[in-house]
C-alpha positions in Angstrom: -12.9 -20.7 -16.5 -9.7 -21.6 -18.8 -10.8 -23.7 -22.2 -8.9 -27.2 -21.4 -8.8 -29.6 -23.6 -10.9 -32.1 -21.4 -14.5 -32.7 -22.2 -16.1 -32.3 -19.0 -19.3 -33.7 -17.8 -20.9 -32.2 -14.6 -21.5 -34.7 -12.1 -24.4 -36.5 -12.3 -26.0 -39.9 -13.0 -25.4 -40.5 -16.7 -21.2 -39.6 -16.1 -21.2 -43.1 -12.9 -23.5 -45.0 -15.6 -20.4 -44.5 -18.2 -17.7 -45.6 -16.0 -20.0 -48.2 -15.1 -21.0 -49.5 -18.7 -17.5 -48.6 -20.0 -15.5 -50.0 -16.8 -13.4 -47.1 -16.6 -12.6 -45.3 -13.4 -13.4 -42.1 -13.1 -11.4 -38.5 -12.6 -13.1 -36.1 -10.4 -11.7 -32.7 -10.6 -12.5 -30.2 -7.8 -12.4 -26.5 -8.7 -13.2 -22.8 -8.3 -14.0 -19.7 -9.9 -11.7 -17.5 -7.5 -8.9 -20.8 -7.5 -5.4 -19.8 -9.2 -4.0 -23.2 -9.0 -7.5 -25.1 -10.3 -6.5 -22.0 -13.6 -2.6 -22.7 -14.0 -3.7 -26.8 -14.2 -6.6 -25.8 -17.0 -3.7 -23.9 -18.7 -0.9 -26.3 -18.1 -2.2 -30.0 -16.9 -5.8 -30.4 -18.7 -4.4 -28.3 -22.4 -1.6 -30.5 -22.8 -3.2 -33.1 -25.7 -1.1 -36.1 -24.2 -3.0 -35.5 -21.1 -6.4 -35.4 -22.7 -6.0 -38.2 -24.9 -5.1 -40.5 -22.1 -7.7 -39.4 -20.0 -10.4 -39.2 -22.8 -9.4 -43.2 -23.4 -8.6 -44.8 -20.0 -11.6 -42.8 -17.9 -14.8 -40.5 -17.2 -14.1 -37.2 -16.2 -16.2 -35.3 -14.0 -15.5 -31.9 -13.0 -17.4 -29.7 -9.9 -17.7 -26.3 -8.4 -16.5 -26.0 -5.1 -18.4 -23.1 -4.4 -21.6 -24.8 -6.3 -21.5 -28.4 -4.9 -20.4 -28.3 -1.3 -21.5 -31.5 -0.8 -19.3 -33.0 -3.2 -16.3 -30.9 -2.2 -16.9 -32.1 1.3 -16.9 -35.5 0.6 -14.1 -36.0 -2.1 -11.8 -33.1 -1.0 -7.9 -34.5 -0.9 -6.6 -31.2 1.0 -7.2 -28.2 -1.5 -8.5 -27.2 -4.4 -8.0 -28.0 -7.5 -8.8 -31.5 -6.1 -7.8 -34.5 -8.3 -9.8 -37.7 -6.9 -9.0 -41.1 -9.4 -12.7 -42.8 -7.8 -13.7 -46.2 -9.3 -17.2 -46.5 -11.3 -19.5 -46.7 -7.8 -17.5 -43.2 -6.6 -15.4 -45.3 -3.9 -11.8 -43.1 -3.7 -8.5 -44.9 -5.4 -6.2 -42.5 -4.6 -5.9 -38.5 -5.1 -4.2 -35.2 -4.9 -4.2 -31.2 -5.4 -2.3 -29.7 -8.5 -0.5 -32.3 -10.6 1.7 -30.9 -13.5 1.6 -32.6 -16.8 5.0 -34.4 -16.6 3.8 -36.1 -13.2 0.0 -36.5 -14.7 0.6 -38.7 -17.9 2.8 -41.3 -15.6 0.4 -41.0 -13.0 -2.6 -41.7 -15.2 -1.1 -44.7 -16.8 -0.4 -46.1 -13.5 -3.9 -45.8 -12.5 -5.3 -47.4 -15.4 -3.0 -50.7 -15.3 -3.7 -50.9 -11.3 -7.4 -50.3 -12.3 -9.4 -53.9 -12.6 -12.8 -53.5 -11.8 -13.2 -56.9 -9.7 -10.2 -56.5 -8.2 -10.4 -53.1 -6.9 -13.4 -53.4 -5.7 -12.9 -56.8 -3.9 -10.0 -55.3 -2.2 -12.1 -51.8 -1.1 -15.1 -54.5 0.5 -12.4 -56.4 2.1 -10.4 -53.1 3.9 -11.8 -52.9 7.2 -14.3 -50.1 6.6 -13.5 -47.4 9.1 -16.6 -47.2 11.7 -17.0 -44.0 12.7 -18.7 -45.0 15.8 -20.6 -42.2 16.9 -19.4 -42.1 21.3 -22.4 -42.4 23.1 -24.6 -39.7 23.5 -25.4 -38.2 27.0 -28.5 -36.9 27.7 -29.3 -35.0 30.5 -26.5 -33.3 30.9 -26.0 -29.8 33.6 -25.2 -26.7 33.0 -22.0 -27.1 34.7 -21.0 -30.2 31.6 -21.5 -27.2 29.0 -19.5 -25.0 30.8 -16.9 -27.1 30.9 -17.2 -27.3 27.2 -16.5 -23.6 26.9 -13.7 -23.1 29.3 -11.7 -26.2 27.3 -12.4 -24.4 23.7 -11.5 -21.2 25.8 -8.3 -22.4 26.8 -7.4 -24.3 23.3 -7.6 -20.5 21.9 -5.5 -19.2 24.5 -2.4 -21.9 23.8 -2.7 -21.8 19.8 -2.6 -18.3 19.9 0.7 -16.9 18.0 1.9 -13.7 20.3 4.2 -12.6 18.0 2.1 -12.5 14.9 -1.3 -13.0 16.3 -3.5 -15.4 15.2 -3.3 -19.0 15.8 -1.1 -21.9 15.0 1.4 -21.8 12.1 1.6 -21.7 8.5 -0.4 -21.3 6.6 -2.4 -19.1 8.6 -6.2 -19.0 8.2 -8.0 -16.1 10.5 -10.6 -18.3 12.6 -13.0 -16.0 12.6 -15.4 -17.9 15.2 -12.5 -18.3 17.6 -12.2 -14.3 17.6 -15.5 -14.2 18.1 -15.8 -16.7 21.2 -12.7 -15.1 22.6 -14.0 -11.8 22.8 -16.8 -12.6 24.2 -15.0 -15.2 26.8 -13.0 -11.9 27.8 -16.6 -9.8 28.3 -18.0 -12.6 30.2 -15.0 -13.6 32.7 -13.0 -10.2 32.3 -9.8 -12.4 31.1 -8.1 -9.4 29.5 -5.1 -12.3 28.3 -8.3 -12.8 26.0 -9.1 -9.5 24.4 -5.1 -9.1 24.2 -5.6 -12.5 21.8 -8.5 -10.8 19.7 -6.9 -6.9 19.5 -3.5 -8.2 18.7 -5.0 -10.6 15.6 -6.8 -7.7 13.9 -3.9 -5.6 14.1 -1.8 -8.1 12.7 -4.1 -8.7 10.0 -5.1 -5.3 9.1 -1.7 -4.4 8.6 -0.2 -7.5 6.8 -0.4 -8.6 3.4 -3.7 -10.6 4.0 -5.6 -7.3 4.2 -6.0 -5.8 0.6 -4.7 -1.5 1.5 -5.7 -0.6 -1.3 -9.7 -1.2 -1.9 -10.0 -3.2 1.0 -11.6 -6.6 1.8 -10.1 -9.6 3.5 -7.9 -12.5 1.3 -8.7 -15.6 2.9 -5.4 -16.8 4.6 -1.6 -16.1 4.3 0.9 -18.7 3.4 3.1 -17.3 5.9 2.9 -16.9 9.7 3.0 -13.5 9.8 0.3 -12.5 7.4 2.5 -11.4 5.3 1.8 -13.3 1.6 -2.1 -14.3 1.0 -3.6 -16.0 -1.0 -5.2 -13.9 -3.2 -8.6 -14.5 -3.8 -11.9 -12.6 -2.0 -14.6 -14.6 -0.6 -17.8 -13.2 0.2 -17.9 -15.8 3.3 -14.3 -14.5 4.5 -15.2 -10.9 4.6 -18.8 -11.1 5.9 -16.8 -12.9 9.6 -14.0 -10.9 9.2 -16.5 -7.6 8.8 -18.2 -9.1 12.3 -15.1 -9.3 13.9 -14.0 -5.7 13.3 -17.1 -4.6 14.2 -17.4 -6.2 18.1 -13.9 -5.5 18.0 -14.9 -1.6 17.9 -18.3 -2.4 19.9 -15.8 -3.2 22.7 -13.0 -1.1 22.9 -13.6 1.3 20.9 -10.6 1.5 18.8 -10.6 3.7 15.8 -8.2 1.3 13.9 -10.7 -1.7 13.9 -13.5 1.1 12.8 -11.7 2.0 9.6 -11.1 -1.8 8.9 -14.9 -2.1 9.3 -15.6 0.6 6.7 -13.5 -0.4 4.7 -14.8 -4.1 4.2 -18.0 -2.2 3.4 -16.7 -0.3 0.9 -15.1 -3.0 -1.1 -17.8 -5.3 -0.8 -20.5 -2.3 -1.7 -18.1 -1.6 -5.4 -17.3 -5.1 -6.0 -18.9 -7.7 -4.3 -22.7 -6.9 -4.4 -26.2 -5.8 -6.5 -26.6 -2.3 -4.8 -30.3 -1.8 -5.6 -31.8 -5.3 -6.6 -29.6 -6.5 -2.9 -27.8 -9.6 -3.1 -24.4 -10.2 -2.9 -21.3 -11.9 -5.2 -19.8 -14.8 -4.1 -16.3 -14.3 -5.2 -13.6 -12.0 -6.8 -10.8 -14.0 -8.6 -7.3 -14.0 -7.4 -4.8 -11.8 -9.2 -0.9 -11.2 -7.5 0.0 -8.8 -9.9 -2.9 -6.9 -9.7 -3.0 -6.9 -6.3 0.2 -5.7 -5.8 -0.2 -2.3 -7.7 -1.3 0.5 -6.2 -4.8 1.8 -6.4 -3.6 4.2 -8.8 -2.2 1.6 -10.5 -4.8 -0.7 -10.7 -6.7 2.2 -12.1 -5.1 1.2 -15.8 -5.9 -2.1 -15.5 -8.8 -4.8 -15.5 -9.9 -5.3 -12.2 -10.1 -9.7 -11.1 -13.5 -11.1 -12.2 -16.1 -11.2 -10.0 -18.6 -14.5 -9.7 -21.8 -12.5 -9.8 -23.6 -16.2 -8.3 -25.9 -15.5 -5.3 -24.9 -18.1 -2.5 -27.8 -18.4 0.1 -25.8 -19.1 3.1 -22.9 -16.6 2.1 -25.5 -13.9 1.6 -27.1 -14.7 5.0 -23.4 -14.2 6.8 -23.2 -10.6 5.0 -26.9 -9.9 5.8 -26.3 -10.0 9.5 -23.0 -8.3 9.1 -24.6 -5.8 7.5 -27.3 -5.3 9.7 -24.7 -5.2 12.8 -23.0 -2.3 10.6 -26.1 0.1 10.4 -26.5 0.0 14.1 -22.9 0.3 14.9 -22.4 3.1 12.3 -25.8 4.9 12.7 -26.0 4.4 8.7 -29.2 3.1 7.5 -27.9 2.3 4.0 -26.3 -0.9 5.2 -29.6 -2.0 6.6 -31.3 -1.6 3.2 -29.0 -3.2 1.0 -29.3 -6.3 3.8 -33.4 -5.8 4.3 -32.8 -6.5 0.2 -31.4 -9.3 -0.1 -33.1 -10.9 2.6 -36.1 -10.3 0.4 -34.5 -11.4 -3.0 -33.4 -14.8 -1.2 -37.0 -15.3 0.1 -38.1 -14.2 -3.7 -35.5 -16.3 -5.5 -33.9 -19.2 -3.3 -37.0 -20.6 -1.0 -39.5 -23.4 -2.1 -42.1 -24.3 0.7 -41.5 -27.9 -0.7 -37.4 -28.4 -1.0 -36.2 -25.8 1.4 -33.9 -23.0 0.7 -31.8 -23.5 -3.2 -27.7 -23.5 -2.6 -27.8 -20.6 -5.4 -28.6 -18.3 -8.1 -27.3 -17.8 -11.4 -28.9 -16.2 -14.4 -32.6 -16.5 -13.0 -31.8 -20.0 -11.8 -32.2 -21.6 -8.4 -29.8 -25.0 -8.1 -29.0 -27.5 -5.4 -31.7 -27.2 -2.9 -32.3 -28.4 1.4 -28.4 -28.0 2.4 -28.0 -27.6 6.3 -25.4 -24.9 5.5 -28.2 -22.5 3.6 -31.5 -23.4 5.5 -29.0 -22.8 9.1 -27.4 -19.8 7.8 -30.9 -18.3 6.4 -32.9 -19.1 9.6 -29.8 -17.2 11.7 -30.2 -14.4 9.3 -34.2 -14.0 9.1 -34.0 -13.7 13.4 -31.7 -10.8 12.4 -33.6 -9.6 10.3 -36.8 -9.9 12.3 -34.9 -8.0 15.4 -34.2 -4.5 13.1 -37.5 -4.6 12.1 -40.6 -6.4 13.9 -41.5 -7.4 10.8 -43.4 -11.0 11.6 -43.4 -12.1 7.9 -39.5 -13.5 8.5 -40.4 -15.0 11.6 -43.0 -17.0 9.7 -40.7 -17.4 6.9 -37.9 -18.5 10.1 -40.0 -21.1 10.8 -41.0 -22.5 8.0 -37.1 -23.3 7.5 -37.0 -24.7 10.5 -40.0 -27.0 10.0 -38.1 -28.1 6.7 -35.3 -28.9 8.5 -37.1 -31.0 11.6 -38.8 -33.2 8.9 -36.1 -33.7 6.4 -32.4 -33.4 7.9 -33.0 -34.2 11.3 -31.9 -37.1 13.0 -33.5 -39.0 15.8 -30.0 -39.5 17.5 -29.8 -36.0 17.7 -28.7 -33.7 15.2 -28.8 -32.3 11.1 -27.6 -34.1 8.1 -26.0 -32.0 5.5 -28.4 -32.8 2.7 -31.8 -34.2 2.7 -32.0 -38.5 2.8 -31.9 -39.2 -1.2 -32.2 -43.1 -1.9 -31.3 -42.4 -5.6 -27.9 -40.1 -4.7 -24.5 -42.2 -6.0 -20.6 -41.6 -5.0 -20.1 -40.9 -1.5 -23.3 -38.9 -1.1 -25.2 -42.2 -0.5 -23.2 -41.6 2.7 -25.2 -38.2 4.9 -22.8 -36.0 7.0 -22.9 -34.1 10.5 -21.3 -31.6 9.9 -20.0 -29.8 13.4 -19.9 -25.8 12.4 -23.4 -25.8 10.3 -25.0 -28.1 13.3 -23.9 -25.1 15.7 -25.8 -22.5 13.5 -28.8 -24.7 13.4 -28.1 -25.1 17.2 -28.1 -20.4 17.7 -30.6 -20.2 15.2 -32.8 -23.3 16.9 -32.1 -21.3 20.4 -33.2 -18.0 18.8 -36.7 -19.3 17.6 -37.4 -20.9 21.2 -36.9 -17.2 22.8 -39.0 -15.7 20.3 -42.0 -17.5 20.2 -41.6 -19.8 23.4 -41.9 -22.9 21.1 -40.5 -26.2 23.4 -39.6 -28.4 20.3 -37.2 -25.5 19.1 -35.1 -25.6 22.0 -35.4 -29.4 22.4 -33.8 -29.4 19.0 -30.8 -27.4 19.9 -30.3 -28.7 23.2 -30.4 -32.5 21.6 -28.0 -31.7 19.0 -25.6 -30.4 21.5 -25.3 -33.5 23.6 -25.0 -35.2 20.2 -21.6 -33.6 19.4 -20.7 -32.9 23.6 -18.1 -36.0 23.7 -16.6 -35.2 19.6 -16.4 -31.4 19.5 -12.4 -31.8 20.9 -10.7 -33.1 18.2 -12.0 -30.2 16.2 -9.4 -28.3 18.7 -9.9 -24.6 17.7 -12.3 -25.0 14.9 -15.1 -25.8 17.2 -15.2 -22.2 18.1 -18.8 -22.1 16.5 -19.8 -24.6 18.9 -18.8 -22.6 21.9 -20.9 -19.9 20.8 -24.0 -22.5 20.7 -23.0 -23.6 24.1 -22.5 -20.1 25.6 -26.7 -18.9 23.8 -27.9 -22.0 25.5 -26.2 -21.4 29.3 -26.7 -17.4 29.4 -29.0 -15.8 26.7 -30.5 -12.4 27.5 -34.1 -11.7 26.3 -35.1 -8.5 25.4 -39.1 -7.5 25.0 -40.0 -4.1 24.2 -43.5 -3.9 24.7 -44.6 -0.4 23.5 -46.3 0.3 20.0 -43.8 0.2 16.7 -44.6 3.5 15.8 -44.1 5.3 19.1 -40.5 7.3 19.2 -40.1 5.9 22.8 -40.5 2.5 21.3 -38.0 3.0 18.3 -35.0 4.1 20.8 -35.5 1.1 23.3 -34.6 -1.2 19.7 -31.7 1.0 18.7 -30.3 0.8 22.4 -31.5 -2.7 22.1 -29.3 -3.6 18.5 -26.2 -1.3 19.7 -25.0 -2.7 22.8 -22.3 -5.7 22.5 -23.9 -9.1 23.7 -24.2 -12.1 20.8 -26.1 -13.3 22.7 -28.7 -11.0 23.3 -32.6 -11.9 21.9 -34.3 -9.0 20.9 -38.2 -9.1 20.6 -40.9 -5.9 20.4 -44.2 -6.9 21.8 -47.8 -4.6 20.5 -49.8 -4.3 23.9 -52.3 -4.5 21.6 -52.0 -7.2 19.4 -49.7 -9.8 21.2 -52.0 -10.3 24.4 -51.3 -14.3 24.6 -47.4 -13.8 24.2 -47.9 -10.5 27.0 -50.1 -13.1 29.3 -47.6 -15.7 29.2 -44.7 -13.6 30.0 -47.0 -12.3 32.6 -45.8 -8.3 31.3 -48.5 -5.6 32.8 -49.8 -3.4 30.6 -48.2 0.2 30.7 -49.0 3.7 28.8 -45.6 3.9 27.9 -43.3 1.7 26.1 -40.9 -0.4 28.8 -38.1 -3.3 27.8 -37.7 -6.3 30.4 -34.3 -8.2 30.7 -34.3 -11.1 31.4 -31.5 -13.7 32.5 -32.3 -17.6 33.5 -35.4 -16.4 34.7 -35.1 -13.3 36.4 -36.6 -10.0 34.4 -35.5 -6.6 35.2 -37.7 -4.0 33.7 -36.6 -0.7 32.2 -37.9 2.6 31.3 -35.1 4.8 30.2 -33.6 3.1 26.9 -29.8 4.3 28.1 -30.2 1.4 30.9 -30.2 -0.7 28.2 -26.7 -1.1 27.6 -25.5 -1.9 32.0 -28.2 -4.9 32.1 -28.3 -6.7 29.2 -24.5 -7.3 29.4 -23.0 -11.0 29.3 -22.7 -12.4 32.7 -21.5 -15.3 34.6 -23.0 -18.3 35.3 -24.1 -18.3 39.4 -23.0 -21.8 40.7 -25.7 -23.4 42.7 
């Protein structure tokens, strides 16, 4: 981070108390280590002597890192990074903007300071009609036809937002919208609409050929400032590359297109080389933006210092990358990806999990920070399920259930859905208000549904269904950004359970597992059941004891017995729901 002339205290109670005692407004700066314009603002605006003098005289400054405090960023972001937010001592927003150059900042600081009168502003804020976000009435007992309509509407939204010239959705700035691509590919496979396949393949081809993709070292930048993908924002993020890796892997599974395979392998090479600890496990948060560096050829880059890597290990992003690496290992039949993924899971469980407060958000220099956030719990549950499916190691399933218990005890709302952070009567500023993010709840639904299918426990299914019902009347305002919700609805509607009955050490059991993991179907849930130790579960499922391993593929209460692993691909294909 660039040094500035501002003494930045962190987001804490003391800073808010100081603002109240001095009767000064708060200047909240939200930045990120990878953010180019944050560095520019530090070098210019916050390094200007007059700006620094005004801030120290008239404000209480607070600095927040967007990656480390997503809960603060979610509530105060002004449309990008850097965010410059002016608050009352109670944390209410007066006004705000993103990047502000020094020549504009000086008069702005003077003006807001003059306007700020504690009694007036707070009185005005109290008098302002509070935007009552009245949630639409919750509908219970929604049938499958209603849930199918959600998927249909989202699919139509994806198709109508598609840019047929350049691929992707909408205009500049253009984001990959990975979940929308995942949903479009799944719906193509279920409904067999070739237009949906074209949306995915064209977008992936245009992106890998465009400036948003680093053709020299591999890996994706997060978005393009132009509609044709030509000019990216030059940072690289763990989260984005985890999602894009899955997109290219699944497209390769469906199409067999070599270019998709090549891009996926190059993402893996980039992450291995730059964003991971190959020995201990763990994936790093990001690599800084450096436009000049990324415009160089590979040969020219060797003579330059590569952009700084933030070695913070974020739980939610690591969980996403673990799942992507486990998929890579089966698609490419490469055990090294699986080994890195499982080392990372063990690292997260050792360093970031607390039985009392759940998963911590990040680890840095051996210390863990910020426990209990929904995004970390839900993403970790999901990757633990993937780890369990890959290994049949019950410790992963037990840990997933422990996190589920924490979520139900600390994040669950009886009206349906999960809050983004635990309730805290000592919270200050906008953190007093709990939120229910649709994207994070969608991941939670996915994880709870999979846990239900692996354990048979109805509590998990009930929580997932009630969360879907909670958002059923509000998801449409998110447009294609509700695609993750559509994927959760699909898992509710069309889960495919693959139960492999056999001893783990039997090679035939291993072949069943390999084929089950390899075949494309994001809605599958896989489990190996030991005929001697899993007797209670086998009895509940009513599977007979057999000498040789068998697989049972179940869809909507009907199970097909399979004796040949080669049959798995055909029978476990995602399928349409029958009416009536």
